[in-house]
C-alpha positions as CSV (number, residue, x, y, z in Angstrom):
1,M,-18.7,22.4,9.8
2,A,-18.4,22.3,6.0
3,L,-15.2,20.1,6.2
4,V,-16.8,17.7,8.7
5,K,-20.0,17.6,5.8
6,D,-18.2,17.2,3.0
7,S,-15.8,14.6,4.5
8,L,-18.8,12.5,5.7
9,I,-20.4,12.5,2.4
10,Y,-17.1,11.6,0.6
11,I,-16.3,8.9,3.3
12,G,-19.9,7.6,2.8
13,G,-19.6,7.2,-0.7
14,E,-16.2,5.7,-0.6
15,V,-17.2,3.2,2.0
16,F,-20.5,2.3,0.0
17,S,-18.9,1.3,-2.9
18,K,-16.3,-0.4,-1.1
19,V,-18.8,-2.3,0.9
20,L,-20.8,-3.8,-1.6
21,P,-17.8,-6.0,-2.9
22,F,-17.5,-7.2,0.8
23,L,-21.0,-8.0,0.7
24,L,-20.7,-9.7,-2.7
25,M,-17.9,-11.9,-1.3
26,P,-19.7,-14.7,0.6
27,Y,-22.2,-14.8,-2.5
28,L,-19.1,-15.1,-4.7
29,A,-17.4,-17.8,-2.8
30,R,-20.3,-19.9,-2.6
31,K,-21.2,-19.5,-6.2
32,L,-17.7,-19.9,-7.5
33,G,-16.1,-22.2,-5.0
34,A,-12.4,-21.8,-3.9
35,S,-10.8,-22.7,-7.2
36,E,-13.0,-20.5,-9.3
37,F,-12.7,-17.9,-6.8
38,G,-8.8,-18.2,-7.0
39,E,-9.1,-17.6,-10.7
40,L,-11.1,-14.6,-10.1
41,A,-8.2,-13.5,-7.5
42,N,-5.7,-13.8,-10.3
43,S,-7.7,-12.0,-12.7
44,L,-8.3,-9.0,-10.5
45,A,-4.5,-9.0,-9.7
46,Y,-4.0,-8.4,-13.6
47,V,-6.5,-5.6,-13.7
48,A,-4.9,-3.6,-10.8
49,I,-1.5,-3.9,-12.5
50,F,-2.9,-2.8,-15.8
51,F,-4.7,0.3,-13.9
52,V,-1.4,1.5,-13.1
53,I,-0.3,1.2,-16.7
54,V,-3.0,2.6,-18.7
55,S,-3.5,5.6,-15.8
56,L,-0.1,6.6,-15.0
57,G,-1.3,7.8,-11.7
58,Q,-3.4,10.6,-13.3
59,Q,-5.2,10.9,-9.9
60,G,-2.5,12.2,-8.2
61,I,-1.4,14.1,-11.2
62,I,-4.7,16.1,-11.1
63,T,-4.9,16.5,-7.7
64,R,-1.4,18.1,-7.0
65,Y,-2.0,20.4,-10.2
66,F,-5.4,21.5,-9.0
67,Y,-3.9,22.5,-5.4
68,R,-0.7,23.9,-7.0
69,Y,-2.0,26.0,-9.9
70,G,-5.8,26.1,-9.8
71,S,-8.3,25.0,-11.9
72,R,-8.0,27.5,-15.0
73,S,-6.2,25.2,-17.4
74,I,-6.8,21.4,-15.7
75,L,-8.8,20.8,-18.9
76,K,-5.7,20.6,-21.2
77,L,-4.3,18.4,-18.3
78,L,-7.1,16.2,-18.6
79,T,-6.9,16.1,-22.6
80,I,-3.5,14.6,-22.0
81,C,-4.6,12.1,-19.5
82,Y,-7.4,10.6,-21.8
83,F,-5.2,10.7,-24.6
84,Y,-2.7,8.8,-23.2
85,S,-4.9,6.1,-21.4
86,L,-6.6,5.7,-24.9
87,S,-3.5,5.1,-26.6
88,A,-2.1,2.8,-23.9
89,V,-5.4,0.2,-23.8
90,L,-5.3,0.2,-27.6
91,I,-1.7,-1.0,-27.8
92,I,-2.4,-3.6,-25.0
93,C,-5.8,-4.6,-26.8
94,M,-4.0,-5.0,-29.9
95,Y,-1.1,-7.4,-28.5
96,S,-3.7,-9.2,-26.9
97,M,-5.9,-10.2,-29.9
98,Y,-2.5,-10.8,-31.9
99,M,-1.8,-13.5,-28.9
100,D,-5.5,-14.6,-29.2
101,N,-6.1,-13.8,-25.4
102,D,-9.8,-12.5,-25.3
103,D,-9.4,-12.6,-21.1
104,L,-6.6,-10.2,-21.6
105,V,-8.7,-7.7,-23.7
106,N,-11.3,-7.9,-21.0
107,I,-9.0,-7.2,-18.3
108,S,-7.1,-4.1,-19.9
109,I,-10.7,-2.5,-20.9
110,A,-11.7,-2.8,-17.3
111,A,-8.6,-1.3,-15.8
112,F,-9.0,1.6,-18.3
113,L,-12.6,2.3,-17.6
114,Q,-11.9,2.4,-14.0
115,G,-8.8,5.0,-14.6
116,V,-11.2,7.0,-16.7
117,I,-13.7,7.0,-14.0
118,G,-11.0,7.7,-11.2
119,V,-9.6,10.8,-12.9
120,Q,-13.5,12.2,-12.7
121,L,-14.0,11.6,-9.3
122,T,-10.7,13.3,-8.6
123,L,-11.7,16.0,-10.0
124,K,-15.0,16.2,-8.7
125,Q,-13.5,16.1,-5.1
126,C,-10.7,18.6,-5.9
127,Q,-13.9,20.9,-6.8
128,F,-15.5,19.9,-3.4
129,K,-18.6,18.6,-5.5
130,A,-19.2,16.0,-2.6
131,V,-22.6,14.9,-3.7
132,Q,-21.7,14.2,-7.2
133,Y,-18.8,12.3,-6.6
134,S,-20.7,10.2,-3.7
135,L,-23.6,9.6,-6.3
136,V,-21.0,8.4,-9.1
137,Q,-19.2,5.9,-6.6
138,M,-22.6,4.5,-5.2
139,F,-24.0,4.2,-8.8
140,N,-20.9,2.4,-10.1
141,G,-21.1,0.0,-7.0
142,L,-24.5,-0.6,-7.3
143,T,-24.6,-1.3,-11.2
144,T,-21.6,-3.8,-10.8
145,A,-23.3,-5.5,-7.9
146,L,-26.5,-6.0,-10.1
147,V,-24.5,-6.9,-13.1
148,V,-23.0,-9.7,-11.4
149,F,-26.3,-11.1,-9.7
150,I,-28.2,-11.0,-12.6
151,G,-25.2,-13.0,-14.5
152,F,-24.8,-15.5,-11.9
153,E,-28.7,-16.0,-11.6
154,F,-29.9,-16.2,-15.0
155,Y,-26.5,-16.8,-17.1
156,H,-23.2,-18.7,-16.4
157,V,-21.3,-18.5,-13.3
158,N,-17.7,-18.0,-14.0
159,Y,-15.2,-15.6,-13.0
160,I,-14.9,-14.0,-16.5
161,H,-18.4,-12.8,-15.8
162,Y,-17.5,-10.4,-12.9
163,I,-14.9,-9.0,-15.0
164,N,-17.4,-8.3,-17.7
165,S,-19.7,-6.8,-14.9
166,I,-17.0,-4.2,-13.9
167,I,-16.6,-3.1,-17.7
168,I,-20.6,-2.9,-18.2
169,S,-20.7,-1.2,-14.8
170,G,-18.1,1.3,-15.9
171,I,-19.9,2.0,-19.5
172,A,-23.1,3.0,-17.5
173,T,-20.9,5.5,-15.2
174,L,-19.2,7.0,-17.8
175,I,-22.8,7.9,-19.3
176,L,-24.0,9.2,-15.8
177,L,-20.6,11.3,-15.7
178,F,-21.6,12.7,-19.3
179,I,-25.2,13.7,-18.0
180,I,-23.9,15.3,-15.2
181,N,-20.9,17.0,-17.1
182,F,-23.1,17.9,-20.2
183,N,-23.2,21.8,-19.2
184,N,-19.5,21.9,-18.7
185,I,-18.5,20.2,-22.1
186,K,-18.8,23.2,-23.9
187,H,-16.0,24.9,-21.7
188,Y,-13.6,21.9,-22.7
189,F,-13.6,23.0,-26.1
190,K,-13.2,26.7,-25.1
191,Y,-10.0,26.1,-23.4
192,F,-8.6,23.1,-25.5
193,N,-5.8,24.6,-27.2
194,I,-3.4,22.4,-29.4
195,N,-0.5,24.5,-28.6
196,H,-0.2,23.8,-25.1
197,I,-0.1,19.7,-25.7
198,Y,3.5,19.7,-25.6
199,I,3.9,21.6,-22.6
200,Y,1.4,19.5,-20.6
201,S,2.5,16.2,-21.8
202,I,5.8,17.3,-20.4
203,Y,4.2,17.9,-16.9
204,F,2.3,14.8,-17.0
205,F,4.9,12.5,-18.1
206,M,7.6,14.1,-15.5
207,L,5.1,13.5,-12.5
208,G,3.4,10.4,-14.0
209,F,6.4,8.3,-14.8
210,P,7.8,8.3,-10.9
211,L,4.6,8.4,-9.7
212,A,3.6,5.3,-11.7
213,F,6.7,3.4,-10.4
214,H,5.2,4.3,-6.8
215,L,1.7,3.0,-8.1
216,L,2.8,-0.2,-9.8
217,A,5.0,-1.2,-7.0
218,N,2.0,-1.0,-4.5
219,A,0.2,-2.9,-7.2
220,F,2.7,-5.7,-6.9
221,K,2.9,-5.5,-3.4
222,S,-0.9,-6.1,-3.1
223,H,-1.5,-8.6,-6.0
224,F,1.7,-10.0,-7.1
225,D,1.5,-12.7,-3.9
226,K,-1.7,-14.2,-5.9
227,I,0.2,-14.2,-9.1
228,I,2.9,-16.6,-7.5
229,I,0.7,-18.7,-5.9
230,Y,-1.6,-19.4,-8.9
231,N,1.3,-20.8,-10.4
232,Q,3.4,-22.2,-7.8
233,F,0.1,-23.9,-5.7
234,S,-3.5,-25.1,-6.6
235,P,-6.4,-22.2,-7.7
236,G,-8.0,-23.8,-4.4
237,E,-5.7,-22.9,-2.2
238,L,-5.1,-19.4,-3.5
239,G,-9.0,-19.1,-3.3
240,V,-8.6,-19.7,0.6
241,Y,-5.7,-17.2,0.7
242,T,-7.7,-14.6,-1.4
243,A,-10.3,-14.9,1.2
244,G,-8.3,-14.0,3.9
245,Y,-6.9,-11.0,2.2
246,Q,-10.2,-9.9,1.4
247,L,-11.8,-9.8,4.9
248,A,-8.2,-7.8,5.8
249,A,-8.7,-5.5,3.1
250,I,-12.0,-3.9,4.2
251,F,-9.8,-2.6,6.9
252,Y,-7.1,-1.4,4.3
253,L,-10.2,0.2,1.7
254,F,-11.7,2.0,5.0
255,I,-8.2,3.3,5.1
256,L,-8.0,4.5,1.6
257,S,-11.5,5.7,1.6
258,V,-10.9,8.1,4.5
259,N,-7.2,8.9,2.9
260,R,-9.0,9.9,-0.2
261,A,-11.7,12.0,1.4
262,L,-9.2,14.2,3.3
263,V,-6.4,14.6,0.9
264,P,-7.5,18.0,-0.6
265,Y,-7.8,19.4,3.2
266,M,-4.7,18.1,4.0
267,F,-3.0,19.9,0.9
268,S,-4.9,23.0,1.9
269,A,-3.9,22.7,5.5
270,L,-0.2,22.5,4.2
271,K,-0.6,25.1,2.2
272,R,-1.8,27.5,4.6
273,K,0.8,26.2,6.9
274,T,-1.9,25.0,9.8
275,L,-0.4,21.5,9.3
276,T,3.0,21.6,10.4
277,Y,5.6,18.7,10.1
278,E,5.5,18.6,14.0
279,I,1.8,18.0,14.2
280,L,1.9,15.3,11.5
281,K,4.5,13.7,13.8
282,K,2.4,13.4,16.4
283,Y,-0.2,11.5,14.0
284,L,2.8,9.2,13.0
285,N,3.3,8.4,16.6
286,I,-0.5,7.5,17.2
287,A,-0.8,5.6,13.9
288,L,2.7,3.5,14.7
289,T,1.6,2.6,18.2
290,L,-1.9,1.4,17.5
291,F,-1.2,-0.6,14.2
292,F,-1.4,-3.8,15.5
293,I,-4.9,-3.5,17.0
294,P,-7.1,-4.5,14.0
295,S,-4.8,-8.1,14.0
296,L,-5.4,-8.6,17.4
297,I,-9.0,-8.1,17.1
298,A,-9.1,-10.0,14.2
299,H,-7.2,-13.2,16.2
300,L,-9.9,-12.9,19.1
301,I,-12.8,-13.9,16.9
302,P,-13.4,-17.6,16.5
303,E,-12.5,-19.7,13.3
304,V,-16.2,-20.5,12.5
305,F,-17.1,-16.8,11.8
306,Y,-15.0,-16.8,8.9
307,S,-16.4,-20.5,7.8
308,L,-19.9,-18.9,8.0
309,I,-19.1,-16.0,5.8
310,F,-17.2,-18.1,3.0
311,G,-18.2,-21.7,4.0
312,D,-16.4,-24.7,4.5
313,G,-14.3,-25.0,1.5
314,F,-12.7,-21.8,3.0
315,F,-11.2,-22.8,6.3
316,G,-7.9,-21.7,7.3
317,S,-8.9,-18.0,5.9
318,K,-8.2,-16.8,9.6
319,G,-4.8,-17.3,9.7
320,Y,-4.1,-15.4,6.5
321,A,-6.4,-12.1,7.7
322,V,-4.7,-11.7,11.0
323,L,-1.4,-11.5,9.4
324,F,-2.4,-9.6,6.5
325,L,-4.0,-6.7,9.0
326,L,-0.7,-6.5,10.4
327,G,0.6,-5.0,7.0
328,F,-2.1,-3.1,6.2
329,G,-2.2,-1.7,9.8
330,L,1.1,0.2,8.6
331,S,-0.8,1.9,5.7
332,I,-2.0,4.7,8.2
333,P,1.5,6.4,8.9
334,Y,2.8,4.9,5.2
335,L,-0.4,7.5,3.7
336,L,0.6,10.2,5.9
337,L,4.2,10.1,5.2
338,V,2.9,10.0,1.2
339,N,0.8,12.8,1.2
340,F,3.1,15.1,2.9
341,L,6.1,14.4,0.4
342,F,3.7,14.1,-2.5
343,Y,2.6,18.0,-1.8
344,H,6.3,19.1,-1.7
345,G,6.7,17.3,-5.0
346,K,9.2,14.5,-3.9
347,N,7.8,12.0,-6.2
348,K,11.1,10.5,-7.0
349,G,12.0,10.2,-3.6
350,I,8.7,8.4,-3.1
351,A,9.1,6.0,-6.0
352,I,12.4,5.0,-4.9
353,C,11.5,4.2,-1.5
354,T,8.3,2.3,-2.6
355,V,10.4,0.4,-5.0
356,V,13.1,-0.8,-2.8
357,S,10.6,-1.9,-0.2
358,T,8.9,-3.6,-3.2
359,L,12.0,-5.3,-4.2
360,I,12.2,-6.8,-0.7
361,Y,8.7,-7.6,-0.8
362,L,9.1,-9.9,-4.0
363,S,12.0,-11.3,-2.3
364,L,10.5,-12.6,0.8
365,V,7.3,-13.7,-1.3
366,Y,9.7,-16.2,-3.5
367,A,11.6,-17.3,-0.3
368,L,8.5,-17.6,1.8
369,S,6.5,-19.2,-0.9
370,A,9.2,-21.8,-0.6
371,V,8.3,-22.5,3.0
372,S,4.9,-22.3,3.1
373,I,1.9,-20.5,1.7
374,N,0.9,-19.9,5.2
375,Y,3.9,-17.2,5.8
376,I,3.5,-15.5,2.5
377,P,1.4,-12.7,4.0
378,L,4.4,-11.6,6.4
379,S,6.1,-10.5,3.0
380,L,3.4,-7.4,3.3
381,F,4.2,-6.7,7.1
382,L,8.0,-6.8,6.9
383,S,8.5,-4.8,3.4
384,N,5.5,-2.1,4.8
385,I,8.1,-1.6,7.9
386,V,11.0,-0.9,5.2
387,S,8.6,1.5,3.4
388,V,7.6,3.5,6.7
389,I,11.3,3.6,7.9
390,L,12.2,5.1,4.3
391,L,9.4,7.6,4.2
392,Y,10.2,8.9,7.5
393,R,13.9,9.6,6.9
394,L,12.9,11.3,3.6
395,A,10.2,13.3,5.2
396,Q,12.6,14.3,8.0
397,K,15.1,15.7,5.1
398,T,12.5,17.2,3.3
399,M,11.4,19.3,6.4
400,R,15.0,20.4,6.8
401,E,15.5,21.5,3.4
402,T,12.2,23.2,3.8
403,V,13.6,25.3,6.8
404,S,16.9,25.9,4.9
405,E,15.2,27.2,1.8
406,Q,12.9,29.7,4.3
407,G,15.9,30.8,6.0
408,T,17.9,31.5,2.8
409,F,14.7,33.8,1.5
410,F,14.3,35.9,4.7
411,S,18.1,36.4,4.8
412,I,18.3,37.7,1.4
413,K,14.9,39.6,2.1
414,N,16.7,41.4,5.0
415,K,20.1,42.2,3.2
């Protein structure tokens, strides 16, 4: 019963925080117009890429450490996470100021704040503090929406204000986290030991670099097409393309929200061996059988519905949404496999599979962009097929190795 209750709280917080940007989409589209909306999409693509660079997969590292080794020394690992993120963003900001690029400074700071908040949310989730987790999520989403609305209505309507809104809401959220964690801050200094910095730095980078390649590849698969379109086509065309992507991404964000809520329970089940590979395969088969249904539903919805959401200047977004949903439909089997492999420490294997599929994706983006912007979303679908196949084969190999190791252990024990 506690599992169901906590899961609903987690999912509720995640969905609420993700639904707000969706609700803002029609408002942003009508305020900014197709061209300025395209500029915003280009900037958010860089935020997503910089997020990976300044965080280096910290959320995954914290989750794995917590469920492998417990919570006693988690604060030492957090120290390394914060030190790395701060160092990375300072280097990027100094370079951006040297290049006289203020927009890049704002983008890197927004990515840094999202990374720090993400680590804190991950820790709350690992500690099964569902209410605090959802409170922080909802506060961050509401603050962003409020700052955007105030800025657009009373100051300037431009895409840079949206990036600044992320920064302002990020700072406000960190203040909230400080208040929530105030009574536990003294424990941070109690457990802090400078002699352990080297040990935990090695652990952080050994897990972080392979995981970062995996996350960076995913960031490119989600946003690199927008950078290409921004440079090869007009910002207006990118705006229509992004509108279709954003509609399809609602489904993807819902899947990510559910996955984020269920990961701790999946890891616990794998540890207790109540979730076996055979059971996992059943879920995979179901997901692979039904992945096309969201795309089919989007295809059956009339085009006028899409125009009502964004306005007449965004005609054509339906076609993009339908194709993107084909790719996002494969994210369920993909995430099931990644979670299974990450629990078993197959970070390098995950990174290799993801990088290979991303290289295929980038090649397809270049090739299809030369034909027509309308076919570019197929790059995501085709490359995701490759990802699932490669990860499935790696999962099979991992399971065989696990069974073999267990057989060797029992053989030696019997002797």
